[in-house]
Backbone as CSV, one residue per row, in Angstrom:
resi,resn,N_x,N_y,N_z,CA_x,CA_y,CA_z,C_x,C_y,C_z
1,MET,-10.018,26.311,11.891,-9.919,24.832,11.748,-11.736,24.263,11.675
2,ALA,-12.136,23.035,10.833,-13.618,23.020,10.902,-14.227,22.468,12.166
3,GLU,-15.137,22.637,12.291,-15.968,22.299,13.470,-16.774,21.109,13.008
4,TYR,-16.319,19.983,13.800,-17.053,18.982,13.374,-18.154,18.723,14.300
5,VAL,-18.942,17.996,13.956,-20.560,17.145,14.698,-19.712,16.754,16.031
6,GLN,-19.032,15.518,15.945,-18.090,15.233,17.106,-16.679,15.257,16.889
7,GLU,-16.041,15.735,17.826,-14.598,16.197,17.823,-13.682,14.875,18.070
8,MET,-13.950,13.983,18.440,-13.588,12.467,18.296,-14.216,11.668,17.686
9,MET,-13.484,10.222,17.059,-13.888,9.447,16.432,-12.756,8.003,16.613
10,TYR,-13.699,6.884,16.240,-12.597,5.581,16.439,-12.242,5.675,15.106
11,PHE,-10.498,5.671,15.019,-9.616,5.257,13.618,-9.098,4.029,13.820
12,GLY,-9.291,3.057,13.297,-8.711,1.774,13.579,-9.513,1.143,15.038
13,THR,-8.543,1.031,16.313,-8.739,0.188,17.561,-9.066,1.403,18.565
14,ARG,-8.828,2.734,18.208,-8.507,3.699,19.288,-9.309,5.010,19.021
15,ILE,-9.488,5.765,20.156,-10.100,7.210,19.860,-9.200,8.347,19.403
16,ARG,-9.588,9.016,18.334,-8.696,10.294,17.864,-9.192,11.131,17.789
17,PRO,-8.758,12.691,17.778,-9.517,13.604,17.389,-9.682,13.466,15.925
18,VAL,-10.998,14.346,15.430,-10.959,13.996,13.484,-10.033,14.892,13.202
19,ALA,-9.729,16.172,13.794,-8.974,17.082,13.013,-7.593,16.557,12.630
20,ASP,-7.157,15.407,13.649,-5.831,14.977,13.439,-5.774,13.906,12.337
21,VAL,-6.727,13.077,12.318,-7.093,12.056,11.382,-7.157,12.630,9.988
22,VAL,-7.882,13.993,9.713,-7.868,14.658,8.566,-6.715,15.029,7.952
23,ALA,-5.660,15.522,9.114,-4.581,16.235,8.747,-3.699,15.134,8.227
24,GLU,-3.908,13.970,8.775,-2.694,12.565,8.298,-3.220,12.158,7.171
25,ALA,-4.425,12.398,6.524,-4.759,11.850,5.258,-4.880,12.857,4.494
26,MET,-4.553,14.078,4.912,-4.057,15.182,3.701,-2.723,14.540,3.390
27,GLU,-1.655,14.294,4.451,-0.523,14.321,4.149,0.254,12.938,3.911
28,ALA,-0.819,11.939,3.807,-0.319,10.625,3.321,-0.171,10.727,2.088
29,GLU,0.771,9.587,1.584,1.088,9.621,0.295,0.811,8.255,-0.391
30,ASP,0.526,6.819,0.135,0.294,5.811,-0.477,-1.322,5.901,-0.570
31,ALA,-1.732,5.813,-1.734,-3.135,5.357,-2.237,-3.497,4.698,-1.478
32,SER,-3.267,3.585,-0.808,-4.035,2.675,-0.184,-4.177,3.278,1.427
33,VAL,-3.256,3.733,1.865,-3.149,4.620,3.223,-4.456,5.686,3.142
34,VAL,-4.397,6.507,2.014,-5.203,7.583,1.685,-6.449,6.934,1.827
35,ASN,-6.662,6.044,1.216,-8.030,5.168,1.330,-8.576,4.872,2.225
36,ASN,-7.589,4.084,2.940,-8.162,3.616,4.356,-8.667,4.873,5.451
37,TYR,-7.681,6.317,5.213,-8.310,7.131,6.212,-9.770,7.481,5.634
38,VAL,-9.890,8.015,4.196,-11.196,8.169,3.827,-12.412,7.171,4.254
39,THR,-12.033,6.049,4.212,-12.932,5.157,4.646,-13.811,5.411,5.887
40,PHE,-12.318,5.321,6.648,-12.789,5.686,8.441,-13.623,6.887,8.294
41,LEU,-13.126,8.325,7.751,-13.715,9.244,7.793,-15.159,9.426,7.092
42,LEU,-15.142,8.941,6.113,-16.688,8.633,5.588,-17.866,8.055,6.439
43,ALA,-17.313,6.983,7.034,-18.099,5.971,8.259,-18.495,7.057,9.120
44,HIS,-17.599,7.865,9.620,-17.869,8.840,10.821,-18.715,9.725,10.538
45,ALA,-18.180,10.423,9.101,-19.250,11.202,8.705,-20.551,11.201,8.275
46,PHE,-20.729,9.809,7.833,-22.192,9.297,7.746,-23.044,9.003,8.741
47,ASP,-22.410,8.277,9.980,-22.730,8.117,11.261,-23.265,9.268,12.200
48,THR,-22.466,10.397,12.007,-22.816,11.339,12.773,-23.651,12.566,12.051
49,GLN,-23.931,11.998,10.828,-24.506,12.968,9.777,-23.460,14.465,9.525
50,ASP,-22.570,14.588,9.504,-21.159,15.701,9.327,-20.973,16.084,7.989
51,ALA,-21.749,16.824,7.732,-21.607,17.591,6.317,-20.364,18.385,6.412
52,VAL,-19.774,18.890,7.380,-18.494,19.387,7.372,-17.293,18.497,6.770
53,LEU,-17.460,17.359,7.879,-16.455,16.144,7.550,-16.451,15.599,6.104
54,ARG,-17.809,15.404,5.693,-18.227,14.971,4.414,-17.310,15.742,2.975
55,ARG,-17.517,17.299,3.340,-17.166,17.878,2.581,-15.568,17.907,2.582
56,GLN,-14.574,17.564,3.837,-13.307,17.754,4.127,-12.858,16.139,3.371
57,CYS,-13.713,15.190,3.427,-13.182,13.834,2.493,-12.959,14.096,1.219
58,ASN,-14.003,15.101,0.706,-13.843,15.499,-0.807,-12.246,16.118,-1.104
59,GLU,-12.269,17.117,-0.046,-10.962,17.797,0.047,-9.712,17.094,-0.135
60,ILE,-9.864,15.718,0.660,-8.842,14.856,1.005,-8.673,14.035,-0.516
61,ARG,-9.899,14.023,-1.004,-9.764,13.298,-2.388,-9.220,14.194,-3.221
62,ARG,-9.542,15.488,-3.761,-9.128,16.383,-4.545,-7.518,16.545,-4.404
63,ALA,-6.764,16.631,-2.928,-5.875,16.997,-2.572,-5.011,15.856,-3.175
64,HIS,-5.254,14.832,-3.418,-4.614,13.437,-3.885,-4.787,13.180,-5.343
65,GLY,-5.722,13.972,-5.966,-6.075,13.878,-7.301,-6.768,13.039,-7.618
66,TRP,-7.862,12.605,-6.865,-8.923,11.875,-7.193,-10.101,12.923,-7.332
67,ARG,-11.271,12.400,-8.168,-12.421,12.899,-8.243,-13.443,12.897,-6.828
68,PRO,-14.164,13.897,-6.550,-14.882,13.709,-5.448,-16.088,12.689,-5.828
69,PHE,-16.581,12.166,-4.492,-17.890,11.306,-4.792,-19.245,12.051,-5.252
70,ALA,-19.797,11.181,-5.778,-20.892,11.614,-6.314,-22.020,11.357,-5.378
71,GLY,-21.925,10.876,-4.429,-22.928,10.570,-3.578,-22.510,9.750,-2.153
72,PRO,-22.936,8.982,-1.317,-22.591,8.049,-0.402,-21.790,7.132,-0.855
73,PRO,-20.671,6.728,-0.213,-19.484,5.985,-0.728,-20.339,4.481,-1.015
74,ALA,-21.450,4.004,-0.486,-22.109,2.746,-0.785,-23.468,3.082,-1.603
75,SER,-23.210,4.235,-2.228,-24.746,4.263,-2.841,-24.614,3.662,-4.439
76,GLU,-25.748,3.686,-5.078,-25.471,3.377,-6.507,-24.831,4.598,-7.481
77,ASN,-25.259,5.657,-6.885,-24.298,6.834,-7.760,-22.859,6.745,-7.992
78,ASN,-22.315,5.839,-6.934,-20.764,5.669,-7.308,-20.579,4.011,-7.693
79,LEU,-21.637,3.438,-8.153,-21.354,2.267,-8.943,-21.270,2.274,-10.157
80,PRO,-20.301,1.667,-10.997,-20.541,1.619,-12.604,-21.822,1.491,-12.997
81,ARG,-21.943,1.657,-14.206,-23.548,1.185,-14.759,-22.949,0.900,-16.342
82,PRO,-23.572,-0.030,-16.733,-23.469,-0.523,-17.867,-23.701,0.864,-19.004
83,GLY,-22.673,0.663,-19.866,-22.887,1.594,-20.989,-21.997,2.957,-20.719
84,ARG,-21.388,3.168,-19.502,-20.398,4.219,-19.240,-18.934,4.393,-19.289
85,GLY,-18.578,3.218,-19.924,-17.014,2.810,-20.293,-16.102,2.706,-18.955
86,GLU,-16.983,2.087,-18.083,-15.902,1.582,-16.469,-15.125,0.163,-17.039
87,GLY,-15.794,-0.318,-17.983,-14.894,-1.405,-18.296,-15.671,-2.530,-17.324
88,VAL,-16.782,-2.387,-16.787,-17.497,-3.410,-16.132,-18.524,-4.168,-17.077
89,PRO,-18.201,-5.398,-16.942,-18.753,-6.302,-17.821,-20.351,-6.404,-17.682
90,THR,-21.146,-6.566,-18.414,-22.638,-6.200,-18.336,-23.213,-7.221,-17.035
91,CYS,-22.944,-8.309,-17.145,-23.290,-9.183,-16.087,-23.113,-8.624,-14.750
92,LEU,-22.067,-7.812,-14.338,-21.546,-7.305,-13.064,-22.439,-6.070,-13.029
93,ALA,-22.957,-5.404,-14.000,-23.563,-4.335,-13.718,-24.976,-4.275,-14.207
94,THR,-25.874,-5.253,-13.504,-27.302,-5.339,-13.425,-27.753,-4.477,-12.080
95,PRO,-28.850,-4.354,-11.920,-29.476,-3.674,-10.902,-29.018,-4.709,-9.648
96,GLU,-29.367,-6.264,-9.411,-28.953,-7.277,-8.571,-27.442,-7.007,-8.265
97,ALA,-26.622,-7.118,-9.362,-25.221,-7.177,-9.442,-24.929,-5.769,-8.230
98,ARG,-25.344,-4.693,-9.026,-24.792,-3.271,-8.111,-25.357,-3.303,-6.863
99,GLU,-26.282,-3.892,-6.444,-27.043,-4.344,-4.872,-25.849,-4.847,-4.148
100,LEU,-25.367,-6.126,-4.583,-24.492,-6.890,-4.346,-22.981,-6.367,-4.132
101,TRP,-22.858,-5.371,-5.232,-21.684,-4.379,-4.903,-21.735,-3.252,-3.901
102,ARG,-23.048,-3.031,-3.861,-23.232,-1.897,-2.644,-23.152,-2.513,-1.146
103,LYS,-23.384,-4.017,-0.998,-23.226,-4.442,0.234,-21.658,-4.861,0.408
104,ALA,-20.652,-5.383,-0.666,-19.417,-5.745,-0.577,-19.049,-4.161,-0.234
105,GLN,-19.399,-3.277,-0.552,-18.715,-1.996,-0.285,-18.698,-1.539,1.065
106,VAL,-20.309,-1.722,1.534,-20.524,-1.488,2.769,-19.725,-2.165,4.239
107,ALA,-19.405,-3.938,3.424,-18.585,-4.687,4.211,-17.165,-4.483,4.157
108,GLY,-16.521,-3.528,3.213,-15.513,-3.077,3.041,-14.428,-4.128,2.329
109,TRP,-15.361,-4.796,1.531,-14.475,-5.693,0.829,-14.215,-5.337,-0.360
110,VAL,-14.614,-4.331,-1.027,-14.388,-3.716,-2.407,-14.233,-2.043,-2.078
111,ASP,-13.459,-1.001,-2.943,-13.350,-0.067,-2.902,-14.623,0.537,-3.965
112,GLU,-14.663,1.894,-3.850,-15.436,2.652,-5.173,-15.477,2.271,-6.283
113,GLN,-14.017,1.810,-6.702,-13.987,1.188,-8.100,-14.143,-0.224,-8.282
114,LEU,-14.937,-0.911,-7.203,-15.036,-2.227,-7.210,-13.843,-2.884,-7.066
115,GLN,-12.699,-2.435,-6.996,-11.468,-3.397,-6.776,-11.287,-4.080,-5.355
116,PRO,-11.185,-5.392,-5.227,-11.190,-6.023,-3.998,-10.213,-4.982,-3.180
117,ARG,-10.346,-5.137,-1.522,-9.632,-5.003,-0.801,-8.859,-6.390,0.052
118,LEU,-9.185,-7.080,-0.634,-8.991,-8.415,0.097,-7.745,-9.276,-0.496
119,SER,-7.013,-10.508,0.275,-6.377,-11.166,-0.515,-6.780,-11.739,-1.487
120,ARG,-5.970,-12.280,-2.539,-6.395,-12.852,-3.887,-7.297,-13.965,-3.470
121,SER,-6.962,-14.748,-2.496,-8.182,-15.942,-2.226,-9.309,-15.420,-1.810
122,ASP,-9.255,-14.647,-0.744,-10.605,-13.936,-0.240,-11.563,-13.263,-1.314
123,ALA,-10.694,-12.588,-2.224,-11.431,-11.895,-3.348,-11.867,-13.005,-4.245
124,ALA,-11.021,-14.270,-4.807,-12.084,-15.028,-5.482,-13.053,-15.451,-4.621
125,LEU,-13.061,-15.944,-3.451,-14.466,-16.589,-2.514,-15.398,-15.641,-2.865
126,LEU,-15.196,-14.303,-2.619,-16.159,-13.060,-2.891,-16.627,-13.445,-4.434
127,ALA,-15.787,-13.164,-5.369,-16.365,-13.452,-6.751,-17.211,-14.756,-6.603
128,GLY,-16.673,-15.731,-6.530,-17.417,-17.255,-6.346,-19.063,-16.921,-5.735
129,ARG,-19.006,-16.373,-4.868,-20.478,-16.027,-4.058,-21.285,-15.246,-4.976
130,MET,-20.815,-14.584,-5.360,-21.290,-13.057,-5.958,-21.830,-13.878,-7.444
131,ALA,-20.870,-14.785,-7.945,-21.174,-15.308,-9.491,-22.433,-16.394,-9.067
132,GLU,-22.148,-17.145,-8.098,-23.218,-17.955,-7.757,-24.700,-17.203,-7.628
133,LEU,-24.522,-15.991,-6.820,-26.000,-15.315,-6.626,-26.518,-14.880,-7.853
134,LEU,-25.730,-14.699,-8.693,-25.862,-13.842,-9.620,-26.123,-14.882,-11.150
135,GLY,-26.204,-15.980,-10.758,-26.021,-17.128,-11.942,-25.092,-17.083,-13.027
136,ILE,-23.683,-16.206,-12.680,-22.765,-16.190,-13.539,-21.969,-17.582,-13.362
137,GLU,-21.588,-18.230,-14.941,-20.712,-19.165,-14.884,-19.145,-18.560,-14.991
138,GLY,-18.092,-19.270,-14.327,-16.963,-18.920,-14.936,-16.268,-17.736,-14.085
139,TRP,-15.195,-17.271,-14.177,-14.455,-16.535,-13.829,-14.377,-15.050,-14.317
140,ARG,-14.511,-15.342,-15.955,-13.853,-14.223,-16.740,-14.639,-12.877,-16.357
141,PRO,-15.530,-12.626,-16.183,-16.005,-11.128,-15.446,-15.014,-10.454,-14.468
142,PHE,-14.895,-11.236,-13.556,-14.668,-10.772,-12.363,-12.891,-10.391,-12.738
143,GLU,-12.093,-11.742,-13.575,-10.751,-11.596,-13.758,-10.540,-10.089,-14.819
144,GLN,-11.662,-9.953,-15.606,-11.542,-8.788,-16.574,-11.777,-7.231,-15.758
145,LEU,-12.570,-7.468,-14.718,-12.906,-6.391,-13.822,-11.669,-6.250,-12.841
146,TRP,-11.251,-6.939,-12.367,-9.892,-7.007,-11.605,-8.466,-6.898,-11.914
147,ARG,-8.665,-7.464,-13.216,-7.503,-7.338,-14.085,-6.581,-8.509,-13.472
148,ARG,-6.938,-9.888,-13.430,-6.357,-10.880,-12.705,-6.580,-11.940,-13.545
149,GLN,-5.626,-13.102,-13.330,-5.867,-14.355,-14.049,-5.798,-15.483,-13.059
150,ASN,-6.423,-16.577,-13.616,-6.251,-17.766,-12.670,-7.100,-17.662,-11.276
151,MET,-8.216,-17.151,-11.139,-9.152,-17.174,-10.123,-9.524,-18.614,-9.680
152,ARG,-9.621,-19.240,-10.614,-9.750,-20.473,-10.152,-8.952,-21.292,-9.300
153,VAL,-7.636,-20.878,-9.399,-6.488,-21.301,-8.631,-6.769,-20.596,-7.328
154,ASP,-6.836,-19.702,-7.395,-7.101,-18.591,-5.915,-8.201,-18.821,-5.136
155,TYR,-9.429,-19.605,-5.808,-10.389,-20.016,-5.098,-9.961,-21.270,-4.213
156,SER,-9.681,-22.093,-5.300,-8.938,-23.308,-4.724,-8.022,-23.312,-3.508
157,LYS,-7.235,-22.181,-3.425,-6.307,-22.111,-2.480,-7.093,-21.554,-1.203
158,GLY,-7.985,-20.337,-1.501,-8.711,-19.840,-0.559,-9.888,-20.733,-0.052
159,ASN,-10.337,-21.451,-0.727,-11.358,-22.633,0.033,-10.708,-23.533,0.779
160,GLY,-9.283,-23.960,0.727,-8.846,-25.177,1.322,-8.393,-24.567,2.583
161,LYS,-8.014,-23.267,2.901,-7.651,-22.445,4.282,-8.753,-22.596,5.367
162,GLN,-8.119,-22.803,6.938,-9.047,-22.877,8.034,-9.589,-21.635,8.038
163,SER,-9.085,-20.577,7.758,-10.026,-19.186,7.929,-10.973,-18.923,6.759
164,ALA,-11.083,-19.671,6.063,-12.111,-19.562,4.683,-13.557,-19.995,5.535
165,SER,-13.792,-20.728,6.162,-15.022,-21.155,6.618,-15.953,-19.841,7.373
166,ASP,-14.713,-19.088,8.150,-15.095,-17.574,8.780,-15.604,-16.736,7.587
167,PHE,-14.640,-16.566,6.657,-14.819,-15.697,5.516,-16.508,-15.823,4.596
168,ILE,-16.459,-17.304,4.409,-17.519,-17.740,3.572,-18.694,-17.628,4.197
169,GLY,-18.519,-17.719,5.555,-19.983,-17.648,6.615,-20.246,-15.818,6.529
170,ALA,-19.418,-14.892,6.558,-19.587,-13.702,6.670,-20.172,-13.170,5.149
171,LEU,-19.626,-14.293,4.134,-19.986,-13.569,2.806,-21.596,-14.112,2.563
172,ASN,-21.994,-15.310,3.209,-23.354,-15.718,3.100,-24.149,-15.090,3.931
173,LYS,-23.820,-14.471,4.825,-24.579,-13.492,5.944,-24.516,-12.080,5.004
174,LYS,-23.901,-11.593,4.761,-23.773,-10.115,4.003,-24.457,-9.940,2.789
175,LEU,-24.051,-11.118,1.965,-24.700,-10.756,0.344,-25.559,-11.635,0.288
176,ARG,-26.939,-11.875,1.294,-28.142,-12.416,0.974,-28.948,-11.198,0.057
């Protein structure tokens, strides 16, 4: 068994043994569940500067057929760059956009492939705020990246919700 810097970690809302969380992540089958485990484990690895757990996260990714991380999960090393064939529109791959993607990753709103971890309406609110900050008009770049259509409708639905004001406040605070 691996020796971790700290044997216990918060997973979700409770404290769990790190080894148990790692074992569950290795056995999980659904990609979104695996991604949730890896997100928590990596956050713990970076908080504790635990190189063993960091390597363990890459083992989890390999076990599920994913490539290992090229750097910290919110670093520029994991964000697509223009001309590398990831299908990221050029306007969403500028240095300013990469910084916004990094902040969105840290907040847990997008994964390392820049795909949203939010409802359609909240993702549209995120896209709207990012477009505003980057000076982009229209939804096409985000629709292309996220393989979605009618984001304007999703934005209207999201903006009309009661809970939208809290999320919009979080967007304004974290994407400065």
